[in-house]
N, C-alpha and C positions, 0 to 999 in steps of 0.2 A: 671636439676637446675646448675644454675650459682657460683658461687666460693660469693655473696652475704648473699645468699638465704642459702646456707650452711653455713653461719657465725653465718647469722641471727636467725637458726634455732640451730646453739650447743649453742646460747648464750642463749636459752630462756632454752633449758634442763642442763645448768649447772645451771642457775638461779635457778630449782625447787628444784636439788642434791644440792645448797650453803641452802634453805629454811628448806631442808631435814634434812642437815648435822646439823642446826643450832637446832630444834627442837631435835634432840636427845640428842646431849651436853648439852642442858636447863635440857630437863630431862633425863639421867646421871648423872649429878654435884648437880638435888634434891634429892636422894634420899641420905639415912642415911648417907652410905663409900659413897662419889662421885666417881665414875671412873676418875681420872683427864684429864690421856690421851687426851678422848672422845672430850677436851675442843678443841684441836687442828686437829678435820676431817674438818671444812669449811672452813683450810685455802687453803685447794687443789682446791676444787673448787671457792673460793673465787679468785686468782691468773687466774682461768685460762680463769677466767670473768673479770676482769682488761684483759686481754691481746686481747677478741673478742671484752670487750670494749670498746677499744682504737683503735683498727679496725675496730671497727665501726663510732663511734667517728672521728678520721682520712680522714675515705672513699669520703666523697663527702667535704671534701677541695684538697684531691687529685687529683681525677680527675677535676674540676675547675680548678686546678694547669693547669696539664696536657694541660687540653682544652685553656687555655690562650697560656697556649707555644706553642702550635700548629698553634696559628689563626696571631701570633705575626710572622714569620716564612715570 
């Protein structure tokens, strides 16, 4: 697999991990004695989703910019 497919696959798995951690934190906070630190668990997958999502967003523009720059020479 090339680099783009790896990033897409990692992004998909991070989305699943984020969803699971959000559900787990909602369940943990709904208990009589909530475990507050569990509410911070979704932040790690969310931060990683931000980086992979930004790279997926910027990639087409970077490719277009590079190809336009090469043809101008």
